[in-house]
N, C-alpha and C positions, 0 to 999 in steps of 0.2 A: 330082392329089395328089402326083405325083413332083416337079412344079414347086414345090409348097409346101415339100416336104422340102428341095429344093435351095436354096431361098431361105433357109431357116433355117440350113442348113449354112454358107452364105456369110456370113450375119449373125453366126453363132457364131464363125467364124474371124476375122472382122474385129474382133469385140469382144475376143477373146483377144489379138490382136496389139496392141490399143490399151492394154490394162491387164493387170497381173498380179493385180489384185484383183477379178476378175470376179464371184465370189460376193458379195463385200461390196457392190459397186456395183449388182448386179442383184437384191438381196433387199429387197423392200418390207416393212420391219419393222412398218409400221402396218396392213398388209393380209395377215394370215396366210393361207397357201395351204391349211392343214389346218383343217377345222371342228372346234371343240371337241366332244368326245364327249358332254358334258353337254347341249349344244345339240341334238344329234341325239336324245338321250333325251327332251327336252322336246317336240320336234317329233313324235316317234313317239307319245308319250302323247296329245298333242292329236289326232293323226290317228285314233288308236284310239277315243277318247271321242267325237269328231265322228261317226265311223261308227256307234257304238253309239247315240248320241242321235238321229241324223238320222231324218227321215221322208221324205227325198227318195226317190221311188219308183225311182230308178235305183240307189240304194245300199242302202236299208234298208226293207223292207216288213213287218218283224216286228210292228209295231203293228196292221197289217192282218191278217196271218196269225193272230195271237193274238185277233183279233176284238174289239179295244178300239175301233178306229175303222173306218169304212167310207168309201167314196169318193162324191163328189157327182156327178161327170160321167163321168170315164173310170174304168171299173170293172175293167180287166184285172187289176190287181195284187190286188184283193180277191177275184178269181177264180183266183188263184194262177198267173197267166201270168208266168213268170219268164224266158221266152225272148225275148219281144219287145224288151225293154230290156236283154237280156243281163245280168241282175242277178247271176247267179253269177260271171260274168267280172269285174264291177265289185267284188264282194266280195273275190274272190281278189286283185285288184289292190291294194285298200286294205290288206289284211292282209299280203300277202307283199311288195309293192313299197314301200308307204308306211309300214309299221310294222315288220315283221320285218327287212327289209333295212337300214334305218337303224339299228336296234338292233344288228344284227350289225356294222355299220361302227363304231358307238359302242364296242362291245366291243374291237375291234382298236385303236382310237385310245387308249382308256383303258388298255388292257393295256400299250401301248408308252410311256405317259407316265411320265416320271421322277418318283419320289417324293421326299419329304423327311421330316424327323423331326417336323414340327410341323403343317403345313397339309394336305398330301396324302401321308399315310402309306401303307404297304402295306395296312394294315387299311382305310383309306379307299378305296383302289382296289378291294379285294375287295368291300367293301360296295356300291360302285356296280355292279360286275359282277353281284352277286347280285340287286340291284334289277332290272337288265335281264333276268336269267334269269327272274324271277317274272313280269314283263310278258310275256315270250315264252311261258311256260307258260299264262298266261291266254288269249293269242291262239290257241295251238294247241288248247286245250280248246274254245274257241268253234268253230274250224274243224272239228274232229272232230264236234261236236254239230250242225253244219250239213250236212256232206257224208258223214261216215263216214271211210273211208280217205282220207288226204290226203298230199301231199308233206311229209316231215318231216326225215329224216336228210340228204337231198340238196337240201332246199328252197332254201337260201340260198347254195349253193356255185356261184359264178359260172362255174366250169369245167364244170358239168353243166347243159347247156341243156335236157335232157329228164329231169327228176327223177322217180325212181320214187315210187310211192305206198306209204306204210307202213300196216301193219295198224292199224286204229283201237284195238283192245284193247291192242295192244303200245304204241302211243303213250300211252294212258292210264297204263299201268304205268310208263313212263319219266317221264311228267310228275310222278307221285307221288314217284319217286326224285329228280328234279330239285329238287322242293320241299324234300325232306329234306336234300339236299346244300347248298342255299342257306341254310337255317336254320342248319346246322352251321357254315357258313363265315362267317356274320355276326359282327361284333364290335361289341357295344353300347358306346358311349362313345368310339369312334374319332372323330377330327375329321370334321365334316360338311362335306365339300368340295362336294358336289353342291348342297346347300342348296335355294334356291328354284327351281333348274332342274328339280327333281323336282316336278312339278305335282300329284302325288297326296298325298304325305306330307312334302314339304320335306326329304327325306333322313333322316327320323326312323327309325332302324333298328328300334327297339322296335315302332313302328307297322307296319313292313314284316314283321316276324316274325309279328305277329298276323294280318296279311293273308295271309301264307304258310300258316299253319295253317288259316285260314278257307277259303282256296282248296283246300287239301288235303281239308277236309271236304266242300266243294262238289263236287269231282271224285269223291271216294270214294262219296258217297251215290248218285251216278248208277249205281254198280255193284251196288246193293243187290239187284236182282232177278236179275242175271245171274251175279254172283260175291259172294254175301253174306259169305263168310269174309274176303276181301280188303277188302270194303267196311267190315265191322265193325271189323277191325283198324285200318284207317287212320282211320276216323271217331273211334273211341275214343282213338287216339293224338293226333289233332289237338285234340280237346276237352281232353284232359288237359294238353297242352302250352300251350294258351291261345289260344282264338279270340276274335272280337269279343265284348266284354262290355257295350257300350253304343253309342249312336248316335255318340259321340265317335270311335269307331273306323271309321266309315263310309269306304269308299273312294270319294271324290268328286273331281271336278275342278271348281273354281269358275270359271265363266265370268265375263266382265266385262260392264259395262253399255253398252259401245260397241264398234263394229267396230275391228279385225277379229277380236276374241276373244269374240264372242257365241255363245250356245248355238245349235246348228244348227236347233233347233226354232223359235227366233225367226226365223232366216233363212228357213226353209221355210214358216212359217205367217204371218209378219208382213211381212218385207221383200219376200217374193215377190209380195205383193199378190193372192195367189190364195186361193180358198176351196174347197180340194180335199177336206176331210175333215170328217165329223161323227161324233158318238158312234155306236157300233154297238149295235144292240138286244141283242146277246149279253150284254155287260157291264151295260148299263143295266137290262135286265129282271132280271138276276141280283141286282144291288145293290138294285133297287127292291123285290124280293121279300123281301129281308132288312132293309129299312128302314135301309140302310147310310148313316150320316152323311157318309162320305167322298164321296158323290155330289156334294155341294155344292163340293168341292175338286177334283174331277176334271173336272166339266163345268159349263157355264153355259147360259143361255138356255132357260128353261122354256117349254113349249108348252101352250096351252089344248087339252087332249085331248078335252074333252067338249062344247065350245061353250057351257058354262055358267060359264066363268071358273075352272075347276079346272086350276090350273097344275101341270105335272109335267114331268120330264125325259122326252125321247122319243128313242130311238135309231133310226137308219135301218136298214131291213132289210138285213142283211149281204149284200154282194155285188151289191146292186141300186143303181141310180142314185138318190141321195137328195138332193133339192134342199136347198141350204144353209139357206135361211130356215125350212124346215119341221122341222128337227131340232136337237137340242141340240149345242152347240159345245164345243170344248176350252177348259177354264178359262184365263182370262187369265194367271194366275200361271205356268202351265206354258209359256206363250208369251213370258215375260219374257226379255230378253237375258241375264240373269245366273242363270237357273235352272240348277242344277248338273248336270253330267254324272255319271252314276251307274255305278260298276263293281260294287260289292257293298255290302250294308248289314247292319247288326246284325239288323234284322227278318228279312231273308233267312236269315241264319245260324240264327236261332231256329226258323224253320220246318224247316230241315234237322235240327236237334237234336230237335224234336218228332217228326219221322218216325223218327229213329233210336231214340228212347226208346220209341215205340210198337212198334217191332220187338223191343224187349227189350234193347237195347244199353246199356252203361254210359256215360252221358253227363252224369251229375251233376244232371239235372233229370228230373222226370216229364214225360210227353208233354203232359199238360194244362197244366202250368206253362209249358213252352216255347211251346206253341201260343198261350196267352193272352198271353204276353210278346211274341211275334211280332206279334200283332194290335195290342197296345198300342203297340209301337214304331212300327208303320205309322201309326196314328192320330196319334202325336206328330210324326212326320215331316211330315205334312200339316197339322198344327195343328187336327185335327178333334176334336170332343168325343166321348169314348168312351161316356159314359153307362152304360146297362145292356146294351150291345151283346153283351158276352161271355156273358150269360145269356139272350139272346133266342133265340127259336125259329129253328132252322136254323144257329145259331152255337154254342150251348151244347155244350161237349165232353162233359159228363157225361150228356147226353141221347142220345148216339149208342149204338145198340143193340149194335154189335160192332166188331171191329177194322176191318173193311172200311168201315163207316160213319165211323169216326174218321179213317181215311186219306182218305176223301172230303172230310171237313171240312178237313183240313190242305191238301189239294190245292186246294180251292175258295178258301179264305182266302188261300193263297199267290198264286193267280191274281189275286184282287182287289187284293192288296197290291202286286203287281209292276207295277201300272199305270204306263204310259210306258216300262217296260222290256220291250218286246215280245219280245225273244229269250229272256230268262229265263222269261217267262210261257209262251212256246211250248215251251220245253224241259220245264218242269214239267207242262204239259198232256200232253205225250207220255209222261211217266212215270206220272202219276196217272190220265189219261184222264177228267179232270173239269176244268171244268164241261162240260155238253153244249153243243157248238158247233152253229151254224146251218149249213145246207147252202147254199153259194154256188150261184146259178142256172146259171152257165156255168163251173163249176170245171174247171180244166185236169186235175184228178185224177179227174174224173168225179163228184165230190161230196165225198169226205172231205178233211179238213185234211191237207196234206202231212206225211209223217213225216220227210222230209229234202229238201234241195235237190239238184237234178241238177248234175253237174259243168259247168264253163264250156265254152262252145262252142269257145273257143280251144284248150282242152286236147284236145278231140276231134280237132282238125286238126294242132296243132303238137306234141303229145305223145301221138300216137295209140296207140302200143304200150302205154305205161304207163297211159294212160287205159283202154284195153280190159281190161287186167289188173285194174285197180282196179274197174271196173264189174262184172266177173265176180266178184271177191272179195266185194263188198258184197251181191251177190245181184241185180244189175241196176241200171243207172243210171236209176232211176225215182223219182218223187216219193213213191211209196207203199211203197218198200222200207224195212224197219225197220232202224234202226241197231242195233249189236250189243248195246247195253244196253236196248233197247226190246223187251220180250219179247212184247208183244201190241198189236195195233191197237186203237184205241178201240172199245168196244162200246156206247157211249151218247153 
């Protein structure tokens, strides 16, 4: 290494002696040395959505954990084995290294960029920085909901090689504050410099403000059982300020029809040439019992279940090896290269509003109206015929005997509607404790669905002291430890 330094010192001295215009001669103006901050934002957005969409068992097993799908041959992940493939380590790597770190670099570059009066104004700069902040909030919210306490204040500081873990409830409170700060700082109508580099909303500040309020609602409703006062205040404020009002507001990333920008589901299910997943009996049996028309849009390949030509969808027994030809498959439309990546939808927001209204909070809609609108929006997203579904047995809101039964309806329909969005469904299952999940035969938990993921193995060795403190703080680094907002383990 010292020889390399010496070589460059000699070269530098030679160059200076040859010209007084060293900087001019040695600057390649066609190849900038600093990456545009906007490019880093695009890349981080794609990395985030790729991780959320993926069904690669090394990166994302939420569609299995939520029992939408089960495995055909290798059943470790459907039995919650997250250690063999070091899945928590891989998740940490994507969120911290491939999303949050580039976003942090983007903030520095954009903050240092010179402004002008027309194209990149101070307001334009601030808008870009607030977009980044909201993506960061979304990421940390996911991380907390996966693990509990996580690195936050020290997480992206390159000078801190062993970041401490922040209290999960404290992070939640700060995320709500960060959202409020971002909304207050936005300037609607400022020149849209980021434009198409923003893969979610094309730099549309009005859309980002709606996203911010919807994210605030999403975070706050999670606090409903543990801190109802804070939850209600923030939910009501978000709805009053303006959350998603139609599917036009959906936070999506549109994938393309050809590589390298195809949906990771297409890559995992089609390009891989593998047949690793089939429908799980958990969701198939639930939807079959409700005569849910969305079944035709979720799955394909009906099976003769009687030997008499009676064709029906059939889900593999969750957690068991399920031969690919013997069970229903994932619908072809979901495996299309341009199937969108989904962050948050209008249907999702309506389910949160339905829950808030059922709790008696002021959200501008009745619980029934929001519940029915949430289902209707889900049907519209998939292009499924609604028919009489809203008044069918097991769906009809007015037929529920009491508030507990109505909450079960909301939780069950949210679970069905969030299909393909395994982590969102898994989070709602932990809050509502419905629907009833099947017991995996070799579950690493001993049977129950995990209530959290354990911390990465690397953290246990490379950040041992902070890991130990975090493990103690959350109540033990175990897959059945409850997160701070999860007041009770499922009883059904």
